[in-house]
PDB file with one MODEL, atoms N, CA, C and O in Angstrom:
MODEL        1
ATOM      1  N   MET A   1      14.583  33.550  -6.288  1.00  0.00           N
ATOM      2  CA  MET A   1      14.944  32.598  -7.314  1.00  0.00           C
ATOM      3  C   MET A   1      13.669  32.099  -7.996  1.00  0.00           C
ATOM      4  O   MET A   1      12.724  31.680  -7.328  1.00  0.00           O
ATOM      5  N   ALA A   2      13.649  32.146  -9.289  1.00  0.00           N
ATOM      6  CA  ALA A   2      12.475  31.715 -10.050  1.00  0.00           C
ATOM      7  C   ALA A   2      12.444  30.193 -10.154  1.00  0.00           C
ATOM      8  O   ALA A   2      13.477  29.538 -10.294  1.00  0.00           O
ATOM      9  N   LYS A   3      11.232  29.654 -10.081  1.00  0.00           N
ATOM     10  CA  LYS A   3      11.073  28.210 -10.234  1.00  0.00           C
ATOM     11  C   LYS A   3      11.202  27.850 -11.706  1.00  0.00           C
ATOM     12  O   LYS A   3      10.700  28.556 -12.581  1.00  0.00           O
ATOM     13  N   THR A   4      11.875  26.755 -11.957  1.00  0.00           N
ATOM     14  CA  THR A   4      11.979  26.274 -13.323  1.00  0.00           C
ATOM     15  C   THR A   4      10.940  25.189 -13.541  1.00  0.00           C
ATOM     16  O   THR A   4      10.630  24.421 -12.631  1.00  0.00           O
ATOM     17  N   SER A   5      10.409  25.131 -14.740  1.00  0.00           N
ATOM     18  CA  SER A   5       9.395  24.121 -15.044  1.00  0.00           C
ATOM     19  C   SER A   5      10.037  22.806 -15.479  1.00  0.00           C
ATOM     20  O   SER A   5       9.338  21.871 -15.870  1.00  0.00           O
ATOM     21  N   SER A   6      11.369  22.734 -15.410  1.00  0.00           N
ATOM     22  CA  SER A   6      12.038  21.518 -15.862  1.00  0.00           C
ATOM     23  C   SER A   6      12.228  20.501 -14.734  1.00  0.00           C
ATOM     24  O   SER A   6      12.908  19.491 -14.918  1.00  0.00           O
ATOM     25  N   THR A   7      11.628  20.763 -13.563  1.00  0.00           N
ATOM     26  CA  THR A   7      11.718  19.795 -12.478  1.00  0.00           C
ATOM     27  C   THR A   7      10.328  19.487 -11.924  1.00  0.00           C
ATOM     28  O   THR A   7       9.408  20.301 -12.013  1.00  0.00           O
ATOM     29  N   ILE A   8      10.205  18.305 -11.356  1.00  0.00           N
ATOM     30  CA  ILE A   8       8.963  17.855 -10.730  1.00  0.00           C
ATOM     31  C   ILE A   8       9.326  17.366  -9.330  1.00  0.00           C
ATOM     32  O   ILE A   8      10.306  16.640  -9.157  1.00  0.00           O
ATOM     33  N   LYS A   9       8.540  17.760  -8.334  1.00  0.00           N
ATOM     34  CA  LYS A   9       8.726  17.249  -6.979  1.00  0.00           C
ATOM     35  C   LYS A   9       7.628  16.236  -6.701  1.00  0.00           C
ATOM     36  O   LYS A   9       6.446  16.519  -6.902  1.00  0.00           O
ATOM     37  N   VAL A  10       8.021  15.054  -6.237  1.00  0.00           N
ATOM     38  CA  VAL A  10       7.050  14.022  -5.886  1.00  0.00           C
ATOM     39  C   VAL A  10       7.281  13.576  -4.453  1.00  0.00           C
ATOM     40  O   VAL A  10       8.410  13.561  -3.964  1.00  0.00           O
ATOM     41  N   LYS A  11       6.186  13.214  -3.788  1.00  0.00           N
ATOM     42  CA  LYS A  11       6.229  12.766  -2.399  1.00  0.00           C
ATOM     43  C   LYS A  11       5.580  11.394  -2.317  1.00  0.00           C
ATOM     44  O   LYS A  11       4.498  11.183  -2.864  1.00  0.00           O
ATOM     45  N   LEU A  12       6.229  10.473  -1.644  1.00  0.00           N
ATOM     46  CA  LEU A  12       5.687   9.128  -1.446  1.00  0.00           C
ATOM     47  C   LEU A  12       4.679   9.172  -0.300  1.00  0.00           C
ATOM     48  O   LEU A  12       5.035   9.532   0.822  1.00  0.00           O
ATOM     49  N   VAL A  13       3.422   8.808  -0.575  1.00  0.00           N
ATOM     50  CA  VAL A  13       2.371   8.890   0.440  1.00  0.00           C
ATOM     51  C   VAL A  13       1.861   7.519   0.887  1.00  0.00           C
ATOM     52  O   VAL A  13       1.111   7.434   1.860  1.00  0.00           O
ATOM     53  N   LYS A  14       2.250   6.458   0.203  1.00  0.00           N
ATOM     54  CA  LYS A  14       1.851   5.102   0.602  1.00  0.00           C
ATOM     55  C   LYS A  14       3.100   4.235   0.697  1.00  0.00           C
ATOM     56  O   LYS A  14       4.070   4.441  -0.034  1.00  0.00           O
ATOM     57  N   GLY A  15       3.066   3.277   1.593  1.00  0.00           N
ATOM     58  CA  GLY A  15       4.210   2.407   1.832  1.00  0.00           C
ATOM     59  C   GLY A  15       4.374   1.313   0.794  1.00  0.00           C
ATOM     60  O   GLY A  15       3.468   1.041   0.006  1.00  0.00           O
ATOM     61  N   LEU A  16       5.547   0.690   0.807  1.00  0.00           N
ATOM     62  CA  LEU A  16       5.885  -0.336  -0.178  1.00  0.00           C
ATOM     63  C   LEU A  16       5.450  -1.755   0.176  1.00  0.00           C
ATOM     64  O   LEU A  16       5.299  -2.563  -0.741  1.00  0.00           O
ATOM     65  N   PRO A  17       5.238  -2.113   1.442  1.00  0.00           N
ATOM     66  CA  PRO A  17       4.838  -3.496   1.732  1.00  0.00           C
ATOM     67  C   PRO A  17       3.550  -3.886   1.006  1.00  0.00           C
ATOM     68  O   PRO A  17       2.574  -3.135   0.993  1.00  0.00           O
ATOM     69  N   GLY A  18       3.570  -5.052   0.413  1.00  0.00           N
ATOM     70  CA  GLY A  18       2.403  -5.548  -0.306  1.00  0.00           C
ATOM     71  C   GLY A  18       2.361  -5.153  -1.767  1.00  0.00           C
ATOM     72  O   GLY A  18       1.423  -5.516  -2.476  1.00  0.00           O
ATOM     73  N   THR A  19       3.358  -4.418  -2.232  1.00  0.00           N
ATOM     74  CA  THR A  19       3.390  -4.016  -3.639  1.00  0.00           C
ATOM     75  C   THR A  19       4.278  -4.978  -4.426  1.00  0.00           C
ATOM     76  O   THR A  19       5.060  -5.735  -3.851  1.00  0.00           O
ATOM     77  N   THR A  20       4.144  -4.933  -5.740  1.00  0.00           N
ATOM     78  CA  THR A  20       4.938  -5.807  -6.597  1.00  0.00           C
ATOM     79  C   THR A  20       6.363  -5.280  -6.721  1.00  0.00           C
ATOM     80  O   THR A  20       6.648  -4.129  -6.392  1.00  0.00           O
ATOM     81  N   LYS A  21       7.241  -6.137  -7.199  1.00  0.00           N
ATOM     82  CA  LYS A  21       8.640  -5.740  -7.375  1.00  0.00           C
ATOM     83  C   LYS A  21       8.779  -4.625  -8.401  1.00  0.00           C
ATOM     84  O   LYS A  21       9.670  -3.783  -8.285  1.00  0.00           O
ATOM     85  N   GLY A  22       7.902  -4.610  -9.409  1.00  0.00           N
ATOM     86  CA  GLY A  22       7.941  -3.546 -10.406  1.00  0.00           C
ATOM     87  C   GLY A  22       7.605  -2.189  -9.819  1.00  0.00           C
ATOM     88  O   GLY A  22       8.245  -1.189 -10.144  1.00  0.00           O
ATOM     89  N   VAL A  23       6.602  -2.153  -8.956  1.00  0.00           N
ATOM     90  CA  VAL A  23       6.231  -0.902  -8.287  1.00  0.00           C
ATOM     91  C   VAL A  23       7.373  -0.444  -7.390  1.00  0.00           C
ATOM     92  O   VAL A  23       7.713   0.739  -7.367  1.00  0.00           O
ATOM     93  N   GLN A  24       7.963  -1.372  -6.656  1.00  0.00           N
ATOM     94  CA  GLN A  24       9.077  -1.039  -5.771  1.00  0.00           C
ATOM     95  C   GLN A  24      10.258  -0.499  -6.564  1.00  0.00           C
ATOM     96  O   GLN A  24      10.931   0.430  -6.119  1.00  0.00           O
ATOM     97  N   ALA A  25      10.514  -1.072  -7.734  1.00  0.00           N
ATOM     98  CA  ALA A  25      11.611  -0.604  -8.574  1.00  0.00           C
ATOM     99  C   ALA A  25      11.344   0.811  -9.079  1.00  0.00           C
ATOM    100  O   ALA A  25      12.263   1.627  -9.140  1.00  0.00           O
ATOM    101  N   ASN A  26      10.097   1.110  -9.442  1.00  0.00           N
ATOM    102  CA  ASN A  26       9.759   2.458  -9.889  1.00  0.00           C
ATOM    103  C   ASN A  26       9.928   3.469  -8.765  1.00  0.00           C
ATOM    104  O   ASN A  26      10.438   4.568  -8.987  1.00  0.00           O
ATOM    105  N   VAL A  27       9.504   3.104  -7.561  1.00  0.00           N
ATOM    106  CA  VAL A  27       9.649   4.007  -6.416  1.00  0.00           C
ATOM    107  C   VAL A  27      11.127   4.281  -6.152  1.00  0.00           C
ATOM    108  O   VAL A  27      11.521   5.430  -5.955  1.00  0.00           O
ATOM    109  N   ARG A  28      11.933   3.242  -6.146  1.00  0.00           N
ATOM    110  CA  ARG A  28      13.373   3.414  -5.923  1.00  0.00           C
ATOM    111  C   ARG A  28      14.016   4.198  -7.064  1.00  0.00           C
ATOM    112  O   ARG A  28      14.926   4.996  -6.838  1.00  0.00           O
ATOM    113  N   GLY A  29      13.542   3.970  -8.292  1.00  0.00           N
ATOM    114  CA  GLY A  29      14.063   4.697  -9.446  1.00  0.00           C
ATOM    115  C   GLY A  29      13.796   6.186  -9.380  1.00  0.00           C
ATOM    116  O   GLY A  29      14.534   6.987  -9.953  1.00  0.00           O
ATOM    117  N   LEU A  30      12.732   6.553  -8.675  1.00  0.00           N
ATOM    118  CA  LEU A  30      12.422   7.971  -8.483  1.00  0.00           C
ATOM    119  C   LEU A  30      13.172   8.557  -7.292  1.00  0.00           C
ATOM    120  O   LEU A  30      13.013   9.736  -6.976  1.00  0.00           O
ATOM    121  N   GLY A  31      13.983   7.743  -6.634  1.00  0.00           N
ATOM    122  CA  GLY A  31      14.787   8.230  -5.519  1.00  0.00           C
ATOM    123  C   GLY A  31      14.040   8.297  -4.204  1.00  0.00           C
ATOM    124  O   GLY A  31      14.420   9.057  -3.313  1.00  0.00           O
ATOM    125  N   LEU A  32      12.975   7.508  -4.069  1.00  0.00           N
ATOM    126  CA  LEU A  32      12.168   7.516  -2.852  1.00  0.00           C
ATOM    127  C   LEU A  32      12.353   6.208  -2.096  1.00  0.00           C
ATOM    128  O   LEU A  32      12.462   5.142  -2.702  1.00  0.00           O
ATOM    129  N   ARG A  33      12.388   6.293  -0.766  1.00  0.00           N
ATOM    130  CA  ARG A  33      12.536   5.097   0.060  1.00  0.00           C
ATOM    131  C   ARG A  33      11.510   5.034   1.170  1.00  0.00           C
ATOM    132  O   ARG A  33      10.951   3.969   1.431  1.00  0.00           O
ATOM    133  N   LYS A  34      11.247   6.160   1.833  1.00  0.00           N
ATOM    134  CA  LYS A  34      10.358   6.177   2.995  1.00  0.00           C
ATOM    135  C   LYS A  34       9.106   6.989   2.704  1.00  0.00           C
ATOM    136  O   LYS A  34       9.125   7.901   1.877  1.00  0.00           O
ATOM    137  N   VAL A  35       8.027   6.657   3.381  1.00  0.00           N
ATOM    138  CA  VAL A  35       6.785   7.418   3.260  1.00  0.00           C
ATOM    139  C   VAL A  35       7.051   8.841   3.758  1.00  0.00           C
ATOM    140  O   VAL A  35       7.659   9.039   4.810  1.00  0.00           O
ATOM    141  N   GLY A  36       6.591   9.817   2.995  1.00  0.00           N
ATOM    142  CA  GLY A  36       6.786  11.215   3.354  1.00  0.00           C
ATOM    143  C   GLY A  36       8.016  11.839   2.729  1.00  0.00           C
ATOM    144  O   GLY A  36       8.197  13.054   2.814  1.00  0.00           O
ATOM    145  N   GLN A  37       8.860  11.046   2.108  1.00  0.00           N
ATOM    146  CA  GLN A  37      10.071  11.557   1.492  1.00  0.00           C
ATOM    147  C   GLN A  37       9.730  12.269   0.193  1.00  0.00           C
ATOM    148  O   GLN A  37       8.867  11.818  -0.560  1.00  0.00           O
ATOM    149  N   VAL A  38      10.412  13.390  -0.073  1.00  0.00           N
ATOM    150  CA  VAL A  38      10.185  14.183  -1.278  1.00  0.00           C
ATOM    151  C   VAL A  38      11.433  14.105  -2.144  1.00  0.00           C
ATOM    152  O   VAL A  38      12.555  14.159  -1.640  1.00  0.00           O
ATOM    153  N   SER A  39      11.229  13.978  -3.451  1.00  0.00           N
ATOM    154  CA  SER A  39      12.329  13.926  -4.398  1.00  0.00           C
ATOM    155  C   SER A  39      12.060  14.907  -5.532  1.00  0.00           C
ATOM    156  O   SER A  39      10.944  14.983  -6.045  1.00  0.00           O
ATOM    157  N   GLU A  40      13.086  15.656  -5.919  1.00  0.00           N
ATOM    158  CA  GLU A  40      12.965  16.591  -7.035  1.00  0.00           C
ATOM    159  C   GLU A  40      13.661  15.974  -8.240  1.00  0.00           C
ATOM    160  O   GLU A  40      14.844  15.638  -8.185  1.00  0.00           O
ATOM    161  N   LEU A  41      12.909  15.830  -9.331  1.00  0.00           N
ATOM    162  CA  LEU A  41      13.396  15.115 -10.508  1.00  0.00           C
ATOM    163  C   LEU A  41      13.286  15.977 -11.752  1.00  0.00           C
ATOM    164  O   LEU A  41      12.507  16.929 -11.794  1.00  0.00           O
ATOM    165  N   GLU A  42      14.071  15.636 -12.761  1.00  0.00           N
ATOM    166  CA  GLU A  42      13.971  16.321 -14.043  1.00  0.00           C
ATOM    167  C   GLU A  42      12.662  15.950 -14.723  1.00  0.00           C
ATOM    168  O   GLU A  42      12.190  14.819 -14.605  1.00  0.00           O
ATOM    169  N   ASN A  43      12.086  16.898 -15.427  1.00  0.00           N
ATOM    170  CA  ASN A  43      10.821  16.677 -16.128  1.00  0.00           C
ATOM    171  C   ASN A  43      11.119  16.087 -17.507  1.00  0.00           C
ATOM    172  O   ASN A  43      11.162  16.802 -18.508  1.00  0.00           O
ATOM    173  N   THR A  44      11.324  14.768 -17.536  1.00  0.00           N
ATOM    174  CA  THR A  44      11.608  14.068 -18.785  1.00  0.00           C
ATOM    175  C   THR A  44      10.503  13.049 -19.040  1.00  0.00           C
ATOM    176  O   THR A  44       9.789  12.671 -18.112  1.00  0.00           O
ATOM    177  N   PRO A  45      10.352  12.604 -20.275  1.00  0.00           N
ATOM    178  CA  PRO A  45       9.325  11.601 -20.572  1.00  0.00           C
ATOM    179  C   PRO A  45       9.492  10.313 -19.761  1.00  0.00           C
ATOM    180  O   PRO A  45       8.494   9.713 -19.359  1.00  0.00           O
ATOM    181  N   SER A  46      10.718   9.880 -19.516  1.00  0.00           N
ATOM    182  CA  SER A  46      10.921   8.644 -18.756  1.00  0.00           C
ATOM    183  C   SER A  46      10.495   8.807 -17.296  1.00  0.00           C
ATOM    184  O   SER A  46       9.903   7.893 -16.720  1.00  0.00           O
ATOM    185  N   VAL A  47      10.785   9.939 -16.705  1.00  0.00           N
ATOM    186  CA  VAL A  47      10.374  10.191 -15.319  1.00  0.00           C
ATOM    187  C   VAL A  47       8.860  10.307 -15.236  1.00  0.00           C
ATOM    188  O   VAL A  47       8.248   9.762 -14.318  1.00  0.00           O
ATOM    189  N   ARG A  48       8.251  11.010 -16.181  1.00  0.00           N
ATOM    190  CA  ARG A  48       6.787  11.137 -16.184  1.00  0.00           C
ATOM    191  C   ARG A  48       6.121   9.776 -16.351  1.00  0.00           C
ATOM    192  O   ARG A  48       5.069   9.533 -15.761  1.00  0.00           O
ATOM    193  N   GLY A  49       6.710   8.889 -17.138  1.00  0.00           N
ATOM    194  CA  GLY A  49       6.171   7.540 -17.310  1.00  0.00           C
ATOM    195  C   GLY A  49       6.243   6.735 -16.024  1.00  0.00           C
ATOM    196  O   GLY A  49       5.311   5.998 -15.699  1.00  0.00           O
ATOM    197  N   MET A  50       7.350   6.870 -15.285  1.00  0.00           N
ATOM    198  CA  MET A  50       7.479   6.178 -14.003  1.00  0.00           C
ATOM    199  C   MET A  50       6.455   6.700 -13.004  1.00  0.00           C
ATOM    200  O   MET A  50       5.869   5.927 -12.246  1.00  0.00           O
ATOM    201  N   ILE A  51       6.242   8.012 -13.006  1.00  0.00           N
ATOM    202  CA  ILE A  51       5.248   8.614 -12.112  1.00  0.00           C
ATOM    203  C   ILE A  51       3.852   8.122 -12.472  1.00  0.00           C
ATOM    204  O   ILE A  51       3.051   7.818 -11.587  1.00  0.00           O
ATOM    205  N   LYS A  52       3.560   8.043 -13.756  1.00  0.00           N
ATOM    206  CA  LYS A  52       2.235   7.607 -14.209  1.00  0.00           C
ATOM    207  C   LYS A  52       1.928   6.177 -13.758  1.00  0.00           C
ATOM    208  O   LYS A  52       0.781   5.864 -13.441  1.00  0.00           O
ATOM    209  N   LYS A  53       2.940   5.314 -13.727  1.00  0.00           N
ATOM    210  CA  LYS A  53       2.747   3.917 -13.331  1.00  0.00           C
ATOM    211  C   LYS A  53       2.389   3.773 -11.854  1.00  0.00           C
ATOM    212  O   LYS A  53       1.675   2.845 -11.475  1.00  0.00           O
ATOM    213  N   ILE A  54       2.883   4.688 -11.019  1.00  0.00           N
ATOM    214  CA  ILE A  54       2.657   4.554  -9.575  1.00  0.00           C
ATOM    215  C   ILE A  54       2.009   5.808  -8.987  1.00  0.00           C
ATOM    216  O   ILE A  54       2.238   6.136  -7.823  1.00  0.00           O
ATOM    217  N   ILE A  55       1.205   6.506  -9.782  1.00  0.00           N
ATOM    218  CA  ILE A  55       0.579   7.749  -9.331  1.00  0.00           C
ATOM    219  C   ILE A  55      -0.298   7.525  -8.102  1.00  0.00           C
ATOM    220  O   ILE A  55      -0.493   8.451  -7.315  1.00  0.00           O
ATOM    221  N   HIS A  56      -0.830   6.317  -7.920  1.00  0.00           N
ATOM    222  CA  HIS A  56      -1.674   6.025  -6.759  1.00  0.00           C
ATOM    223  C   HIS A  56      -0.890   6.028  -5.451  1.00  0.00           C
ATOM    224  O   HIS A  56      -1.485   6.046  -4.374  1.00  0.00           O
ATOM    225  N   MET A  57       0.433   6.011  -5.534  1.00  0.00           N
ATOM    226  CA  MET A  57       1.271   6.011  -4.335  1.00  0.00           C
ATOM    227  C   MET A  57       1.962   7.342  -4.097  1.00  0.00           C
ATOM    228  O   MET A  57       2.611   7.535  -3.069  1.00  0.00           O
ATOM    229  N   LEU A  58       1.826   8.262  -5.045  1.00  0.00           N
ATOM    230  CA  LEU A  58       2.560   9.523  -4.998  1.00  0.00           C
ATOM    231  C   LEU A  58       1.639  10.723  -4.894  1.00  0.00           C
ATOM    232  O   LEU A  58       0.438  10.643  -5.153  1.00  0.00           O
ATOM    233  N   LYS A  59       2.241  11.835  -4.507  1.00  0.00           N
ATOM    234  CA  LYS A  59       1.583  13.131  -4.565  1.00  0.00           C
ATOM    235  C   LYS A  59       2.584  14.068  -5.227  1.00  0.00           C
ATOM    236  O   LYS A  59       3.737  14.151  -4.802  1.00  0.00           O
ATOM    237  N   VAL A  60       2.149  14.773  -6.266  1.00  0.00           N
ATOM    238  CA  VAL A  60       3.023  15.725  -6.937  1.00  0.00           C
ATOM    239  C   VAL A  60       2.976  17.018  -6.137  1.00  0.00           C
ATOM    240  O   VAL A  60       1.911  17.610  -5.962  1.00  0.00           O
ATOM    241  N   VAL A  61       4.134  17.452  -5.653  1.00  0.00           N
ATOM    242  CA  VAL A  61       4.251  18.643  -4.814  1.00  0.00           C
ATOM    243  C   VAL A  61       4.806  19.771  -5.669  1.00  0.00           C
ATOM    244  O   VAL A  61       5.786  19.589  -6.392  1.00  0.00           O
ATOM    245  N   GLU A  62       4.186  20.918  -5.584  1.00  0.00           N
ATOM    246  CA  GLU A  62       4.683  22.080  -6.340  1.00  0.00           C
ATOM    247  C   GLU A  62       5.225  23.125  -5.411  1.00  0.00           C
ATOM    248  O   GLU A  62       5.687  24.173  -5.864  1.00  0.00           O
TER     249      GLU A  62
ENDMDL
END
């Protein structure tokens, strides 16, 4: 099966305690809850913007 470029996989590498409510909302909006969890998302401008806001907590997995 060929990989499509229309999806992005992100992994949460840092925990939520001590972060602001906005950061927590972005993490939850990306479908992530626990450290180490991976979520596959559509490659849209809104998703990329959410990733950009919390890139220090994520790792983009290919």
